[in-house]
Residue frames as a rotation matrix with the C-alpha (Angstrom) as fourth column:
MET 1
0.171 0.981 0.089 62.53
0.970 -0.152 -0.189 -6.23
-0.172 0.118 -0.978 -36.51
ASN 2
-0.707 -0.414 0.574 62.39
0.549 -0.832 0.076 -2.84
0.446 0.369 0.816 -38.11
ASP 3
-0.956 0.271 -0.110 60.51
-0.133 -0.738 -0.661 0.22
-0.260 -0.618 0.742 -36.89
ALA 4
-0.395 0.853 -0.340 57.39
-0.833 -0.177 0.525 -0.42
0.387 0.491 0.780 -39.01
GLN 5
-0.176 0.295 -0.939 57.05
0.102 0.954 0.280 -3.99
0.979 -0.047 -0.198 -37.79
THR 6
-0.860 -0.174 -0.480 57.43
0.484 0.020 -0.875 -2.87
0.161 -0.985 0.067 -34.18
TRP 7
-0.798 0.596 -0.091 54.66
-0.527 -0.764 -0.373 -0.28
-0.291 -0.249 0.924 -34.51
THR 8
-0.214 0.728 -0.652 52.47
-0.664 0.381 0.644 -2.77
0.717 0.570 0.402 -36.36
THR 9
-0.429 -0.005 -0.903 52.95
0.459 0.860 -0.223 -5.30
0.778 -0.510 -0.367 -33.56
ILE 10
-0.953 0.085 -0.292 52.18
0.220 -0.471 -0.854 -2.63
-0.211 -0.878 0.430 -30.94
GLY 11
-0.591 0.771 -0.238 49.08
-0.806 -0.552 0.216 -1.55
0.035 0.319 0.947 -32.90
GLY 12
-0.213 0.489 -0.846 47.94
-0.270 0.803 0.532 -5.16
0.939 0.342 -0.039 -33.24
MET 13
-0.647 -0.071 -0.759 48.37
0.639 0.492 -0.591 -5.82
0.416 -0.867 -0.274 -29.53
PHE 14
-0.932 0.323 -0.163 46.62
-0.175 -0.797 -0.578 -2.56
-0.317 -0.510 0.800 -28.70
THR 15
-0.379 0.815 -0.438 43.74
-0.811 -0.064 0.582 -3.50
0.447 0.575 0.685 -31.01
PHE 16
-0.302 0.214 -0.929 43.55
0.213 0.965 0.153 -6.95
0.929 -0.151 -0.337 -29.44
MET 17
-0.857 -0.051 -0.513 43.46
0.515 -0.073 -0.854 -5.42
0.006 -0.996 0.089 -25.94
LEU 18
-0.777 0.612 -0.150 40.75
-0.595 -0.791 -0.145 -2.93
-0.208 -0.023 0.978 -26.94
ALA 19
-0.241 0.693 -0.679 38.69
-0.558 0.474 0.681 -5.71
0.794 0.543 0.273 -28.53
PHE 20
-0.486 0.006 -0.874 39.06
0.540 0.788 -0.295 -7.84
0.687 -0.616 -0.386 -25.39
MET 21
-0.939 0.137 -0.316 38.06
0.192 -0.553 -0.810 -4.90
-0.286 -0.822 0.493 -23.16
ALA 22
-0.592 0.763 -0.260 35.06
-0.790 -0.486 0.373 -4.14
0.158 0.426 0.891 -25.39
ILE 23
-0.197 0.492 -0.848 33.91
-0.093 0.852 0.516 -7.76
0.976 0.181 -0.122 -25.16
ALA 24
-0.677 -0.113 -0.727 34.42
0.661 0.340 -0.669 -7.77
0.323 -0.933 -0.156 -21.38
VAL 25
-0.917 0.362 -0.166 32.51
-0.240 -0.835 -0.494 -4.49
-0.317 -0.414 0.853 -20.95
ARG 26
-0.403 0.805 -0.435 29.71
-0.744 -0.011 0.668 -5.73
0.534 0.593 0.603 -23.18
LEU 27
-0.251 0.276 -0.928 29.36
0.308 0.932 0.194 -9.00
0.918 -0.237 -0.319 -21.25
PHE 28
-0.846 -0.094 -0.525 29.50
0.533 -0.196 -0.823 -7.13
-0.026 -0.976 0.216 -17.94
GLY 29
-0.810 0.572 -0.131 26.83
-0.576 -0.817 -0.009 -4.72
-0.112 0.068 0.991 -19.20
GLN 30
-0.226 0.741 -0.633 24.59
-0.461 0.491 0.739 -7.55
0.858 0.459 0.230 -20.34
ASN 31
-0.475 -0.012 -0.880 25.05
0.629 0.694 -0.349 -9.27
0.615 -0.719 -0.322 -16.99
LEU 32
-0.943 0.123 -0.308 24.11
0.149 -0.671 -0.726 -6.06
-0.296 -0.731 0.615 -15.18
ASP 33
-0.595 0.765 -0.248 21.10
-0.756 -0.429 0.494 -5.56
0.272 0.481 0.833 -17.46
ALA 34
-0.211 0.504 -0.838 19.92
0.018 0.859 0.512 -9.10
0.977 0.093 -0.190 -16.76
ARG 35
-0.643 -0.076 -0.762 20.33
0.727 0.250 -0.639 -8.66
0.239 -0.965 -0.106 -13.01
PHE 36
-0.917 0.341 -0.209 18.56
-0.236 -0.884 -0.404 -5.31
-0.323 -0.321 0.890 -13.00
GLY 37
-0.435 0.784 -0.442 15.80
-0.631 0.084 0.771 -6.84
0.642 0.615 0.458 -15.10
ALA 38
-0.270 0.291 -0.918 15.38
0.476 0.869 0.135 -9.68
0.837 -0.401 -0.373 -12.61
LEU 39
-0.829 -0.077 -0.554 15.47
0.541 -0.357 -0.761 -7.25
-0.139 -0.931 0.338 -9.69
THR 40
-0.810 0.573 -0.126 12.86
-0.586 -0.785 0.199 -5.07
0.015 0.235 0.972 -11.39
ALA 41
-0.248 0.736 -0.630 10.61
-0.258 0.576 0.775 -8.08
0.934 0.355 0.047 -11.91
VAL 42
-0.420 0.042 -0.906 10.96
0.764 0.556 -0.328 -9.13
0.490 -0.830 -0.266 -8.28
MET 43
-0.931 0.042 -0.363 10.32
0.194 -0.785 -0.589 -5.60
-0.309 -0.618 0.723 -7.02
THR 44
-0.653 0.734 -0.184 7.31
-0.654 -0.425 0.625 -5.18
0.381 0.529 0.758 -9.32
ALA 45
-0.168 0.580 -0.797 5.82
0.194 0.812 0.550 -8.46
0.967 -0.062 -0.248 -8.10
GLY 46
-0.606 -0.117 -0.787 6.43
0.785 0.070 -0.616 -7.43
0.127 -0.991 0.049 -4.50
PHE 47
-0.947 0.264 -0.181 4.81
-0.223 -0.949 -0.221 -4.04
-0.230 -0.170 0.958 -5.02
GLU 48
-0.426 0.834 -0.351 1.82
-0.486 0.117 0.866 -5.67
0.763 0.539 0.356 -6.69
GLN 49
-0.231 0.307 -0.923 1.38
0.644 0.759 0.092 -7.97
0.729 -0.574 -0.373 -3.68
VAL 50
-0.815 -0.092 -0.572 1.61
0.523 -0.541 -0.658 -5.00
-0.249 -0.836 0.489 -1.33
ASP 51
-0.829 0.551 -0.097 -0.95
-0.538 -0.739 0.405 -3.13
0.152 0.388 0.909 -3.44
LYS 52
-0.231 0.761 -0.606 -3.32
-0.039 0.615 0.788 -6.11
0.972 0.206 -0.113 -3.28
ARG 53
-0.399 0.038 -0.916 -2.91
0.860 0.361 -0.360 -6.31
0.317 -0.932 -0.177 0.49
PHE 54
-0.950 0.064 -0.305 -3.61
0.065 -0.916 -0.395 -2.59
-0.304 -0.395 0.867 0.83
GLU 55
-0.577 0.794 -0.194 -6.74
-0.559 -0.210 0.803 -3.02
0.596 0.571 0.564 -1.30
GLN 56
-0.152 0.500 -0.853 -7.87
0.466 0.797 0.384 -5.87
0.871 -0.339 -0.354 0.96
VAL 57
-0.654 -0.132 -0.745 -7.21
0.747 -0.262 -0.610 -3.78
-0.114 -0.956 0.270 4.06
ASP 58
-0.941 0.326 -0.088 -9.08
-0.337 -0.927 0.165 -0.87
-0.028 0.185 0.982 2.48
LYS 59
-0.308 0.863 -0.400 -12.09
-0.233 0.339 0.911 -3.12
0.922 0.374 0.097 1.77
ARG 60
-0.233 0.179 -0.956 -12.02
0.821 0.564 -0.094 -4.37
0.522 -0.806 -0.278 5.36
PHE 61
-0.886 -0.106 -0.451 -11.94
0.359 -0.774 -0.522 -0.80
-0.294 -0.624 0.724 6.66
GLU 62
-0.724 0.688 -0.051 -14.91
-0.537 -0.516 0.667 0.04
0.432 0.511 0.743 4.45
GLN 63
-0.105 0.687 -0.719 -16.80
0.258 0.717 0.648 -2.94
0.960 -0.118 -0.252 5.89
VAL 64
-0.460 -0.120 -0.880 -15.91
0.885 0.025 -0.466 -1.90
0.078 -0.992 0.094 9.43
ASP 65
-0.989 0.094 -0.110 -16.97
-0.087 -0.994 -0.068 1.67
-0.116 -0.058 0.992 8.65
LYS 66
-0.408 0.893 -0.190 -20.35
-0.370 0.029 0.929 0.42
0.835 0.449 0.318 7.38
ARG 67
-0.064 0.359 -0.931 -20.79
0.695 0.685 0.217 -1.63
0.716 -0.634 -0.294 10.54
PHE 68
-0.768 -0.246 -0.591 -19.96
0.612 -0.554 -0.565 1.38
-0.189 -0.796 0.576 12.70
GLU 69
-0.848 0.526 0.060 -22.56
-0.446 -0.770 0.456 3.39
0.287 0.360 0.888 10.79
GLN 70
-0.093 0.834 -0.543 -25.13
0.048 0.549 0.835 0.67
0.994 0.052 -0.091 11.48
VAL 71
-0.255 -0.064 -0.965 -24.21
0.922 0.284 -0.262 0.63
0.290 -0.957 -0.014 15.16
GLU 72
-0.974 -0.132 -0.181 -24.41
0.180 -0.943 -0.280 4.41
-0.134 -0.306 0.943 15.27
ARG 73
-0.524 0.852 0.013 -27.91
-0.465 -0.299 0.833 4.36
0.714 0.431 0.552 13.76
ARG 74
0.060 0.530 -0.846 -28.99
0.494 0.721 0.486 1.71
0.867 -0.447 -0.219 16.28
LEU 75
-0.553 -0.333 -0.764 -27.56
0.833 -0.231 -0.502 3.75
-0.009 -0.914 0.405 19.14
ASP 76
-0.952 0.273 0.137 -29.40
-0.247 -0.951 0.184 6.83
0.181 0.142 0.973 17.87
ARG 77
-0.125 0.954 -0.273 -32.68
-0.214 0.243 0.946 4.88
0.969 0.177 0.174 17.86
ILE 78
-0.020 0.059 -0.998 -31.96
0.842 0.539 0.014 3.56
0.539 -0.840 -0.060 21.35
GLU 79
-0.889 -0.352 -0.294 -31.16
0.455 -0.758 -0.468 7.09
-0.058 -0.550 0.833 22.52
ASP 80
-0.661 0.723 0.199 -34.47
-0.473 -0.608 0.638 8.34
0.583 0.328 0.744 21.11
ARG 81
0.150 0.738 -0.657 -36.33
0.186 0.632 0.752 5.54
0.971 -0.235 -0.043 22.87
VAL 82
-0.338 -0.342 -0.877 -34.54
0.911 0.117 -0.397 6.21
0.238 -0.932 0.272 26.16
GLU 83
-0.996 0.003 0.088 -35.42
-0.017 -0.986 -0.165 9.90
0.086 -0.166 0.982 25.91
ALA 84
-0.258 0.965 -0.040 -39.06
-0.441 -0.081 0.894 9.01
0.860 0.248 0.447 25.26
LEU 85
0.175 0.278 -0.945 -39.04
0.610 0.722 0.325 6.61
0.773 -0.633 -0.043 28.21
ASP 86
-0.733 -0.505 -0.455 -37.41
0.672 -0.439 -0.596 9.28
0.101 -0.743 0.662 30.38
ARG 87
-0.800 0.517 0.303 -40.19
-0.440 -0.850 0.288 11.74
0.407 0.097 0.908 29.51
ASP 88
0.108 0.885 -0.452 -42.82
-0.156 0.464 0.872 9.11
0.982 -0.023 0.188 30.26
VAL 89
-0.059 -0.198 -0.978 -41.23
0.855 0.496 -0.151 8.18
0.515 -0.845 0.140 33.60
THR 90
-0.955 -0.294 -0.041 -40.89
0.279 -0.842 -0.462 11.86
0.102 -0.453 0.886 34.51
ALA 91
-0.476 0.854 0.209 -44.55
-0.565 -0.479 0.671 12.47
0.674 0.201 0.711 33.69
ILE 92
0.279 0.571 -0.772 -45.65
0.242 0.737 0.632 9.41
0.929 -0.363 0.067 35.69
THR 93
-0.421 -0.521 -0.742 -43.46
0.851 0.057 -0.523 10.42
0.314 -0.852 0.419 38.64
ARG 94
-0.953 0.111 0.283 -44.89
-0.158 -0.976 -0.147 13.95
0.260 -0.185 0.948 38.65
ARG 95
-0.072 0.995 -0.074 -48.42
-0.449 0.034 0.893 12.59
0.891 0.098 0.444 38.63
LEU 96
0.270 0.157 -0.950 -47.69
0.575 0.765 0.290 10.21
0.772 -0.625 0.116 41.47
MET 97
-0.583 -0.600 -0.548 -45.80
0.797 -0.289 -0.531 12.76
0.161 -0.746 0.646 43.56
ASP 98
-0.961 0.211 0.178 -48.05
-0.215 -0.977 0.001 15.76
0.174 -0.038 0.984 42.89
GLY 99
-0.494 0.840 0.224 -51.25
0.119 0.321 -0.940 13.87
-0.861 -0.438 -0.259 43.10
PRO 100
-0.056 0.542 0.839 -54.07
0.961 0.258 -0.103 13.91
-0.272 0.800 -0.535 40.61
ASP 101
-0.949 -0.223 0.223 -54.30
0.294 -0.881 0.371 16.90
0.113 0.418 0.901 38.39
THR 102
-0.027 0.961 -0.274 -57.25
0.882 -0.106 -0.459 19.02
-0.470 -0.254 -0.845 39.32
PRO 103
-0.538 -0.181 0.823 -58.22
0.697 -0.645 0.313 21.74
0.474 0.742 0.473 36.93
């Protein structure tokens, strides 16, 4: 084998190795892309489920908040009635204890 044939053989082998490495890198890259795509889809679906659950929890909190507002209004009405009853009982007690009012 002369010098030109040796360098041609080395160049051919080097080209073959580069082509093989390029194919391997490309397949590895495609495999990674596919896996990242699948992972992204799974993560997106999981985040959507979490978002839906948070929306449901938020709706429940709104319902509970409305119920607390209703209870608060009822308690305010009861408090007003108790105050009115307290005034009435106080007035009746004063009349009974002080006797009839004489002008």
